[in-house]
C-alpha positions as CSV (number, residue, x, y, z in Angstrom):
1,X,46.5,-2.2,10.9
2,X,43.4,-3.7,9.4
3,X,41.4,-6.8,10.4
4,X,39.5,-9.0,8.0
5,X,36.1,-10.1,9.4
6,X,34.7,-13.3,7.9
7,X,32.6,-16.3,8.9
8,X,34.8,-18.8,10.8
9,X,34.0,-21.5,8.3
10,X,32.6,-21.2,4.7
11,X,31.4,-24.1,2.7
12,X,30.6,-23.3,-0.9
13,X,29.6,-25.3,-4.0
14,X,26.6,-27.2,-5.2
15,X,25.5,-29.7,-2.5
16,X,27.4,-28.0,0.4
17,X,24.3,-28.0,2.5
18,X,25.2,-31.6,3.4
19,X,28.0,-30.2,5.7
20,X,25.3,-29.7,8.3
21,X,25.4,-33.5,9.0
22,X,28.9,-32.9,10.5
23,X,27.7,-30.3,13.0
24,X,28.3,-30.9,16.7
25,X,25.7,-29.7,19.2
26,X,22.5,-30.4,21.1
27,X,19.7,-28.3,19.6
28,X,19.2,-26.1,16.6
29,X,16.5,-23.6,15.7
30,X,15.8,-23.0,12.0
31,X,14.6,-19.5,11.2
32,X,13.0,-19.1,7.8
33,X,10.5,-17.2,5.7
34,X,7.6,-18.2,3.5
35,X,6.5,-21.3,1.6
36,X,8.9,-21.2,-1.3
37,X,11.9,-22.4,0.7
38,X,9.8,-25.2,2.1
39,X,8.4,-26.2,-1.3
40,X,11.9,-26.5,-2.7
41,X,12.7,-29.1,-0.1
42,X,15.5,-27.1,1.4
43,X,14.0,-27.0,4.9
44,X,13.3,-30.8,5.0
45,X,16.9,-31.5,3.8
46,X,18.2,-29.1,6.5
47,X,16.2,-30.9,9.2
48,X,17.3,-34.3,8.0
49,X,21.0,-33.3,7.9
50,X,20.7,-31.9,11.5
51,X,19.0,-35.1,12.6
52,X,21.9,-37.1,11.1
53,X,24.2,-35.0,13.2
54,X,22.2,-35.8,16.3
55,X,20.6,-32.4,16.8
56,X,17.1,-31.8,18.0
57,X,15.4,-29.2,15.8
58,X,12.6,-26.7,15.8
59,X,11.5,-24.3,13.0
60,X,10.5,-20.7,13.5
61,X,8.9,-19.8,10.1
62,X,6.8,-17.1,8.6
63,X,9.4,-14.3,8.6
64,X,7.9,-11.5,6.5
65,X,9.7,-9.4,4.0
66,X,11.3,-6.3,5.6
67,X,10.8,-7.8,9.1
68,X,10.2,-5.7,12.1
69,X,11.7,-5.8,15.5
70,X,8.5,-7.4,16.7
71,X,9.2,-10.5,14.7
72,X,12.6,-10.7,16.4
73,X,11.0,-10.5,19.8
74,X,8.6,-13.4,18.9
75,X,11.4,-15.5,17.7
76,X,13.5,-14.9,20.8
77,X,10.6,-16.0,23.0
78,X,10.5,-19.3,21.1
79,X,14.2,-19.6,21.5
80,X,14.1,-18.9,25.2
81,X,11.8,-22.0,25.7
82,X,13.8,-24.3,23.3
83,X,17.3,-23.1,24.4
84,X,19.3,-24.0,21.3
85,X,23.0,-23.9,21.0
86,X,22.8,-23.3,17.2
87,X,20.7,-20.7,15.4
88,X,20.3,-21.3,11.6
89,X,19.0,-18.7,9.3
90,X,17.8,-20.3,6.0
91,X,16.3,-18.4,3.1
92,X,16.5,-14.8,1.8
93,X,18.0,-11.8,3.5
94,X,14.9,-11.2,5.7
95,X,15.0,-14.6,7.3
96,X,18.8,-14.4,7.9
97,X,18.6,-10.9,9.2
98,X,15.8,-11.8,11.6
99,X,17.7,-14.8,12.8
100,X,20.6,-12.5,13.7
101,X,18.4,-10.2,15.7
102,X,16.6,-13.1,17.4
103,X,20.1,-14.3,18.4
104,X,20.7,-10.9,20.1
105,X,17.5,-10.9,22.0
106,X,17.8,-14.6,22.9
107,X,21.2,-13.8,24.6
108,X,20.1,-10.4,25.9
109,X,16.3,-10.3,26.4
110,X,16.5,-6.7,27.8
111,X,18.7,-5.4,24.9
112,X,17.8,-1.9,23.8
113,X,16.8,-1.9,20.1
114,X,17.0,1.9,19.7
115,X,20.6,1.8,21.1
116,X,21.6,-0.9,18.6
117,X,20.6,1.3,15.7
118,X,23.8,3.2,16.4
119,X,26.8,1.5,14.6
120,X,28.8,-1.2,16.5
121,X,26.5,-1.2,19.6
122,X,25.5,-4.9,19.7
123,X,26.5,-6.6,22.9
124,X,29.0,-9.6,22.9
125,X,27.3,-12.7,21.5
126,X,28.0,-16.5,21.5
127,X,27.4,-16.9,25.3
128,X,24.4,-19.2,24.5
129,X,24.6,-20.0,20.8
130,X,26.5,-19.8,17.6
131,X,25.0,-18.8,14.2
132,X,24.8,-20.4,10.7
133,X,23.6,-18.6,7.6
134,X,22.3,-20.5,4.6
135,X,21.1,-18.0,1.8
136,X,18.6,-19.0,-0.8
137,X,19.1,-15.7,-2.8
138,X,22.3,-14.4,-4.4
139,X,22.4,-10.8,-3.4
140,X,22.7,-9.5,0.1
141,X,25.8,-11.4,1.2
142,X,24.3,-11.4,4.7
143,X,25.8,-14.9,5.2
144,X,29.1,-13.2,5.8
145,X,28.3,-9.7,7.1
146,X,27.9,-8.0,10.5
147,X,24.7,-6.4,9.3
148,X,21.0,-7.0,9.9
149,X,18.3,-4.7,8.5
150,X,15.2,-4.1,10.5
151,X,12.1,-2.0,9.6
152,X,10.3,0.3,11.9
153,X,6.8,0.1,10.4
154,X,5.4,3.1,12.3
155,X,8.2,5.4,11.2
156,X,8.7,3.9,7.8
157,X,12.5,3.6,8.3
158,X,14.8,0.8,7.7
159,X,17.6,0.5,10.3
160,X,20.8,-1.3,9.4
161,X,22.0,-2.8,12.6
162,X,25.8,-2.9,12.2
163,X,28.2,-4.9,14.4
164,X,30.9,-7.5,13.7
165,X,29.2,-9.5,16.5
166,X,26.5,-10.4,13.9
167,X,29.0,-12.1,11.5
168,X,27.9,-15.7,11.2
169,X,30.1,-18.5,12.5
170,X,29.4,-20.7,9.5
171,X,28.2,-19.8,6.0
172,X,26.9,-22.4,3.6
173,X,26.9,-21.0,0.0
174,X,25.1,-23.7,-2.0
175,X,24.0,-22.7,-5.5
176,X,21.5,-25.6,-5.8
177,X,19.3,-23.9,-3.2
178,X,18.8,-21.1,-5.7
179,X,17.6,-23.2,-8.6
180,X,13.9,-22.4,-7.9
181,X,14.4,-18.7,-7.3
182,X,12.0,-16.7,-9.7
183,X,13.6,-14.6,-12.5
184,X,12.6,-11.2,-10.9
185,X,14.2,-12.1,-7.6
186,X,17.3,-13.5,-9.3
187,X,17.5,-10.1,-11.2
188,X,16.9,-7.9,-8.1
189,X,19.3,-9.8,-5.8
190,X,22.0,-10.1,-8.5
191,X,21.9,-6.3,-9.0
192,X,22.1,-5.9,-5.2
193,X,25.3,-8.1,-5.2
194,X,26.7,-5.9,-8.0
195,X,26.0,-2.7,-6.0
196,X,27.8,-4.2,-3.0
197,X,30.9,-4.8,-5.1
198,X,30.9,-1.3,-6.7
199,X,30.2,0.5,-3.4
200,X,32.7,-1.5,-1.3
201,X,35.5,-0.8,-3.9
202,X,34.8,2.9,-4.0
203,X,34.2,3.4,-0.2
204,X,36.4,5.7,1.8
205,X,38.0,2.6,3.6
206,X,40.9,1.2,1.7
207,X,41.5,-2.5,2.2
208,X,43.4,-4.7,-0.3
209,X,41.5,-7.8,0.6
210,X,38.1,-6.2,0.2
211,X,39.2,-4.6,-3.1
212,X,40.1,-7.9,-4.7
213,X,36.9,-9.5,-3.6
214,X,34.8,-6.5,-4.8
215,X,36.4,-6.5,-8.2
216,X,36.2,-10.2,-8.6
217,X,32.5,-10.2,-7.6
218,X,31.7,-7.4,-10.0
219,X,33.2,-9.4,-12.9
220,X,31.4,-12.6,-12.0
221,X,28.0,-10.7,-11.9
222,X,28.5,-9.2,-15.3
223,X,29.4,-12.6,-16.7
224,X,26.6,-14.7,-15.1
225,X,23.6,-12.6,-14.0
226,X,21.8,-12.6,-17.4
227,X,22.3,-16.3,-17.8
228,X,21.0,-17.0,-14.3
229,X,17.9,-15.0,-15.1
230,X,17.2,-16.6,-18.5
231,X,18.2,-20.2,-17.6
232,X,17.4,-20.6,-13.9
233,X,18.4,-24.3,-13.7
234,X,22.0,-23.6,-14.9
235,X,23.6,-24.6,-11.6
236,X,27.0,-23.3,-12.7
237,X,25.6,-19.8,-13.2
238,X,23.6,-20.1,-10.0
239,X,26.7,-21.1,-8.0
240,X,28.8,-18.3,-9.7
241,X,26.1,-15.7,-8.6
242,X,26.0,-17.2,-5.1
243,X,29.8,-16.9,-4.9
244,X,29.7,-13.3,-6.2
245,X,27.1,-12.4,-3.6
246,X,29.3,-13.8,-0.8
247,X,32.3,-12.0,-2.2
248,X,30.4,-8.7,-2.3
249,X,29.2,-9.3,1.2
250,X,32.7,-10.1,2.4
251,X,34.0,-7.0,0.7
252,X,31.5,-4.6,2.2
253,X,31.7,-6.3,5.6
254,X,35.2,-4.9,5.7
255,X,35.0,-1.7,3.6
256,X,31.3,-0.9,4.0
257,X,28.9,0.8,1.6
258,X,27.8,4.2,0.5
259,X,24.8,6.4,-0.4
260,X,23.3,4.0,-2.9
261,X,22.2,2.0,0.1
262,X,21.4,5.1,2.2
263,X,19.0,6.2,-0.6
264,X,17.6,2.7,-1.2
265,X,16.8,1.9,2.4
266,X,14.3,4.7,2.5
267,X,12.3,3.9,-0.6
268,X,12.2,0.3,0.4
269,X,10.7,1.2,3.8
270,X,8.3,3.8,2.6
271,X,7.3,2.6,-0.9
272,X,8.1,-1.1,-0.8
273,X,10.4,-1.0,-3.8
274,X,12.6,-4.2,-3.9
275,X,16.0,-3.4,-2.5
276,X,18.1,-4.7,-5.4
277,X,15.8,-2.9,-7.9
278,X,16.2,0.4,-6.0
279,X,19.9,-0.1,-5.8
280,X,20.1,-0.6,-9.6
281,X,18.3,2.7,-10.2
282,X,20.5,4.7,-7.8
283,X,23.8,3.1,-8.6
284,X,24.6,4.7,-12.0
285,X,23.7,8.2,-10.8
286,X,25.6,7.8,-7.6
287,X,28.7,6.9,-9.6
288,X,28.2,10.1,-11.5
289,X,27.9,12.0,-8.3
290,X,30.9,10.4,-6.6
291,X,33.3,10.5,-9.6
292,X,34.8,13.8,-8.6
293,X,35.9,12.3,-5.2
294,X,37.4,8.9,-6.3
295,X,39.5,7.4,-9.1
296,X,38.1,3.9,-8.3
297,X,35.3,3.9,-11.0
298,X,37.6,3.9,-14.1
299,X,39.5,1.0,-12.5
300,X,36.2,-0.9,-12.0
301,X,35.1,0.0,-15.6
302,X,38.1,-1.8,-17.1
303,X,36.5,-5.1,-15.9
304,X,33.6,-4.5,-18.3
305,X,35.6,-3.1,-21.2
306,X,35.2,0.6,-20.4
307,X,37.6,3.2,-19.1
308,X,35.6,5.9,-17.3
309,X,33.0,6.4,-14.5
310,X,30.4,7.2,-17.1
311,X,31.3,4.1,-19.0
312,X,30.7,2.0,-15.9
313,X,27.4,3.7,-15.2
314,X,26.2,3.1,-18.7
315,X,27.2,-0.6,-18.6
316,X,25.2,-1.0,-15.4
317,X,22.2,0.6,-17.0
318,X,22.5,-1.9,-19.9
319,X,22.7,-4.8,-17.6
320,X,19.8,-3.5,-15.6
321,X,17.7,-3.4,-18.7
322,X,18.9,-6.8,-19.9
323,X,17.6,-8.5,-16.8
324,X,14.3,-6.7,-17.0
325,X,14.7,-4.1,-14.2
326,X,13.0,-0.7,-14.2
327,X,15.0,2.5,-14.7
328,X,13.1,5.0,-12.6
329,X,11.3,5.2,-9.2
330,X,8.3,6.7,-10.9
331,X,7.8,3.5,-12.8
332,X,6.8,1.8,-9.6
333,X,3.6,3.9,-9.5
334,X,4.7,6.6,-7.0
335,X,2.7,9.7,-7.8
336,X,4.5,13.1,-8.1
337,X,2.3,14.4,-5.2
338,X,3.3,11.5,-2.9
339,X,6.9,11.9,-4.0
340,X,7.1,15.6,-3.2
341,X,5.4,15.1,0.1
342,X,8.0,12.7,1.3
343,X,11.1,13.9,-0.4
344,X,12.4,16.0,2.6
345,X,11.7,13.1,5.0
346,X,13.5,10.4,3.1
347,X,16.4,12.7,2.2
348,X,17.0,13.5,5.9
349,X,16.8,9.8,6.8
350,X,19.3,9.0,4.0
351,X,21.7,11.6,5.2
352,X,21.6,10.0,8.7
353,X,21.9,6.5,7.4
354,X,25.1,4.8,8.7
355,X,26.2,3.9,5.1
356,X,26.5,7.6,4.3
357,X,29.6,7.9,6.4
358,X,31.5,5.6,4.2
359,X,30.7,7.3,0.9
360,X,33.7,8.6,-1.0
361,X,32.1,12.0,-1.4
362,X,30.3,13.7,1.5
363,X,26.8,14.7,0.3
364,X,24.6,17.5,1.5
365,X,20.9,17.3,2.0
366,X,20.3,19.1,-1.3
367,X,22.7,16.6,-3.0
368,X,20.5,13.7,-1.9
369,X,17.3,15.5,-2.9
370,X,18.8,16.1,-6.4
371,X,19.9,12.4,-6.7
372,X,16.4,11.3,-5.5
373,X,14.7,13.5,-8.1
374,X,16.9,12.4,-10.9
375,X,16.3,8.7,-10.1
376,X,12.5,9.3,-9.6
377,X,12.3,10.7,-13.1
378,X,14.8,8.2,-14.6
379,X,17.1,10.8,-15.9
380,X,20.9,11.2,-15.9
381,X,22.2,13.1,-12.8
382,X,24.0,16.2,-13.9
383,X,27.3,16.5,-12.1
């Protein structure tokens, strides 16, 4: 038997943010990031809709990229004073992920962060509050997943906190919110969504529902990402990408991911390479590595007019270039000396990453080193 995990309610389409005015409750805290989401007017509209619903609101803002557990603790302290019954994450992945972790520490102030880095070890939530996710980027799918990524700055490690308890109660997928997203972020997040679709479909968990969503999301990304990058005010393309992001998130929430993410988490934490950009570098070579262990790639390739794993890998490389993303880790300015110094460390961390357990082919430490080196140089992995 399988179980499909999804947000209890999903509102999607341009203008769906207005559904907040129908919310029932007393108090809501809005967790968000920097100034861009405020300048777009999204936060003001969110507050106004909540006021229309009769909810008292407070904003916890300034969530940084790759947020640390310390940010979650600060937010939980604010929440303890305010005592909301709704927590609303608005913005990019970082804001929503922090909102999820604030939710945990609000309900369980003494929760052990280290213990929660082990999969499915988050305590039972919804004793004090429920959660709403409203993404402003089209990539992570965090609005429908039981996943929150937190960075340990001292160790230089990104921890994916995995638990279905973290799946939002309500997701609002409104493409209008994305209209002001810069081209480079549109590109990076869109390639992240693509990676979710490819990895979820090829994972070692078979799920018919996840499979259909992954393949559908992949097709939408290939048809809409370049248009969304080149013509950012095309709301139809924006909504399509937002929907693809949600579909990819829903797919991997039920089938999980693979070593593309295991590899990517480490270079984001240590070198600051944008997550989607790193995924797009690793994905073609991971397809080449995994092709001996799965027949899923030729099936995915048919959606883009190809018939082999290599054909799919090459089409992803073409799309990556078309939306102005780099093809190697070295291109981000990492010196060969710095790379060699950290290779063993990041490879070990990638091997232990929770996503590695769902990869269709079990990698060795040397396999991950070889993949890292090929992607550092920007060359084709020799399988």
